[in-house]
C-alpha positions, 0 to 999 in steps of 0.5 A, a space after each residue: 693580720 686579715 683583721 687589722 686589715 680589714 678593719 683599716 679598710 673599713 675605717 677608710 672607705 672611699 666616699 660614694 657621694 660625688 655630688 654637692 658640696 661633699 663631692 667638691 670636698 672629697 674630689 680627686 678629680 684634676 678639673 675639680 681640683 683647678 676649679 677649686 684654686 680658681 675660685 680660692 685665688 680668685 677670692 684672695 684677688 679681691 682681698 688683695 685688690 681691697 688692700 690695694 685700694 685702702 693703700 691708694 686712697 691713703 696716698 690719694 692726698 698729701 697728710 693722709 688719715 684714712 689709716 695710721 702707719 701700723 695699719 698701713 704697714 700691715 696692709 702693704 705687707 698683706 697686699 704684697 704677700 696676698 698677690 704673690 704666694 694667694 694669687 698669682 701662684 694658685 691661679 697658674 696652679 689652676 691652668 695646671 691642674 685644669 689643662 695639663 692632662 688634657 693637653 698632653 692627652 692623660 685622663 688624669 694627673 699622676 697622684 691625684 690624692 696629692 694633687 688634691 692634698 696640695 689644695 687643702 694645704 694651700 687653703 688651710 695656709 691662706 686661711 691661717 694667714 689672713 686670720 692674723 687680722 683677728 688676733 692681733 694684728 696682720 704681718 707688718 715688715 713688708 712681704 719680704 720680711 727684711 731682717 731686723 724689722 722681723 726680730 722679736 725686739 722690733 716687732 713682738 707681735 704675733 704678725 710675722 709668726 702668722 707670715 712665716 708659718 702661712 708661708 711655709 704651708 703655702 710651700 708644702 702645697 706648692 712642693 706637692 703640685 709641683 712633684 705631682 706635675 712633674 711626674 704627670 709631664 714626664 710619664 703620662 704623656 700620649 703615645 707620640 708626644 715626644 718633649 717637643 711635640 709638647 704645647 708651650 704651656 705645659 712646658 712652662 709648667 715643667 720649667 715652673 715645677 722645677 723651680 718650685 722644687 729647688 726654690 721653696 726649700 730655700 725660703 723655708 730654711 730662711 723661714 725656719 731660722 727666722 721663727 727659731 730667732 724669734 722663739 724662746 731659743 733666741 737663736 742668733 741667725 739674723 741677729 748682728 749683736 750676737 754675731 748674725 748677719 741681716 744679710 743673710 736673711 735678703 740673701 736667702 730671701 732673693 735666692 728664692 725670690 727671682 726665681 719667683 719671678 719666673 714661678 709667676 710669669 712663666 705661666 703666663 708666658 705659656 699662656 700667650 704662647 698658646 693664644 696668640 697662634 690660635 688667633 693669628 692662625 699660625 703656627 708658633 713661630 720658632 717653637 725649639 727657640 720659645 722652649 729653650 728660651 723658657 728653660 735658660 730663662 729657668 736656669 738663669 733665674 738663679 744667677 741674678 738675686 743680689 741685683 736686690 742687694 746692689 745697695 748693701 754693700 756687696 763690693 764692686 765685684 759682686 755688683 759687676 758680675 750681677 749687673 752682667 748677669 741681669 743683662 743678659 738674661 733679657 736675652 732669652 725674654 727677648 728671644 720670646 718677644 720677638 718670636 710672638 711678634 713673628 708669629 702675628 706678622 702676617 697672620 690672620 688676626 682675630 681680636 678676641 677679648 682673650 687675644 687683646 689681654 695676650 697683647 697687653 701682655 706683651 706690651 707691658 712686658 716690653 715695658 717692665 723688662 726695659 725698666 728692669 734693665 735700666 736697674 741692672 747697673 748699679 749706679 742706677 739701681 743707686 738713685 732707684 733703690 726704694 723709690 716709686 720707680 722700683 714699684 713700677 717696674 715689678 708692677 708692670 712685670 707682674 700685673 701687666 704680665 702675669 695678670 693680664 696673661 692670666 686673664 687672657 687664659 681665663 677668656 680663652 678656655 673658660 669654654 673649655 672648662 664650662 661649656 659657655 662663652 663669655 661675653 666678648 662685649 663685657 670681655 673687650 670693656 674689662 679690657 680696655 679697663 684694666 689696660 688703662 687702669 692698670 697704666 694710669 695706677 703704675 705708669 706715674 710710678 715712674 715719674 714720682 720714683 725718679 722725683 724722689 718719692 720713697 716706697 713704702 710710706 704711708 704719707 708724704 708732705 704738700 709741697 714735695 711735686 707728688 701730689 697730682 701723680 698720687 691721685 692719678 694712681 688712685 684714679 687708676 685703681 679706681 678703673 682697675 676695680 671696675 674692670 673686675 667688677 665686669 669680670 665679674 657680672 660676665 662670669 654671672 651673666 655667663 652662667 645664668 644664659 651664657 652662649 653655649 661654646 661647642 667643643 672647639 669655639 677658637 679652632 684650636 691647636 691643641 688636644 683639650 680643644 678635641 672633647 667635649 665642653 666641659 670634658 667629661 670625668 675620664 678626658 679621653 674615651 681613647 688615649 690619642 696617638 700623637 704623630 706631630 706637634 698641634 696635634 689636634 690642628 693638624 689632625 683638622 687641616 693635615 694634607 690629607 687628615 691624618 698627617 702629623 695629627 694623631 692617629 686616623 680615626 681617633 679623633 671620633 673615637 676618642 672624644 666622642 659626646 661626654 653622654 654614656 661613653 668611657 662608662 667602662 674607664 676606670 677613674 680614681 675615686 674621690 677620698 676625704 683623706 687629703 682633707 683630713 691631711 690639709 686640716 692636720 698640717 694647717 692646725 700643725 702651723 697654727 699650734 705654733 702661735 696658739 698653743 703646742 697642744 693645737 700643733 699636737 692635734 694636727 700631727 695625729 691628724 697629718 699623720 693619721 691622714 697620711 698612713 689611713 691615705 697609704 691604706 686606702 682601698 683602691 675603689 669601693 
């Protein structure tokens, strides 16, 4: 037995190199994994943006011929899928990974290797999904995958298989990350940090993690049923000719899909709840109300899915019930908005770029929320359903909400991550271009929708009165593209010669601002003892320098300079096994399309990686 153990230890020795490409491939440091998530999802953001530009250029003029209907359907399907599953979700995960341990006073996440596996599984699934363009055509049935558009009879190509398998892989990545964050937040908070002393961003991370562990299995069931219907087994879950029900897919997809909306928006709400108090120099107004509003949104999100289905014939009772619940969920959202406004009221406002993006989030999310309430009523929804009014609504929520909120987080925490300040002049130009561009792009969609322009059409005839607003939308999309270019220029310039940020450039309120920028590997040389909400702010400005903050004297000893301190702290060593397991999972999924021999290789890698993972020595 000792020989077997020794042989296994020799096989699974930990990597000793922590620099260069190999260091990034084997890292289990939550901050580095957050950076990997951020860079990868931003690349996917550029891909999804280029797909959107192609769609807008096609629709700029009547009878457009830039792309044919099949290519348009592929672009439209991949744009939606990319922005939801490969951009907003993993960008949020980038913030979760980097910030949560710092905000709760922890040195790492609970399961560092599981954290790394979640990233490699995400990357593999994202590459696999986009590789469909190279192997017979991308998915073309819409990002929602409605039956029977996805059935083998109407969609014989492999695009739908790529889509379903890719989403299954992304689901595994999301579940791994969600369990990790739940355990981290519940078990690894610094002494004294009760739940009601946690920063709002950490609270929203916790709510999102619980939503993920309940929502992802639902879409997994639907995707497996879809794959079985398309497989040689030819099951009939969604085939009405043999007793199946296409509406079952809609129930399963939207039972996942509406909690998914809150999975996408709650992280941005958490970011805004951190940024506004900092630049208003006031505590967040009504902290308990904002916390419970977020939790209530998480619960209520499970009771509104059928408002996507008012026109499928569920009947007046079901429609009435879901109309009421859809209107009711606006209440906790309104609580958050009024508390944000009250936080600003009477504050000493500083209009940094991060602040501008947060203010943009609040204003645009209000518009998106109000347009959502208009189609919470079934009779109104009958007019708006499948028109560009719906497209306008969810882009105001997901772009005006999620994307503006995430950009606010970029500008707010960039100094903490890199030690350098992004240029404020370029940042404000970035904001105004993006803010104006999104309103030019998505605002006119309300008008087009009410004038009858259907969504999901690759062209339209002249003389319908839609030409002008479509051209305006295309111009707006170009302005958005310019804003993203300005952001990239800002990042590159800052990386080359950015102004040093210091540990606390914004006079922040939470624990991450109490340590050096960028943080040392161990985060805190001494784990802080928290004695109140907004711990670092109260430590700086408390009545006696210690009331309400973390333990007196901890500030000096726990943060240090990052040079030479913390050398005796044991941190998890890197591991290549999460990468091996992630590659194995990707090959398992890819084999369903390319051949089961590939799935067999993937299964061996996955099981071998996990077994070696369990046998890996603590350190070498």
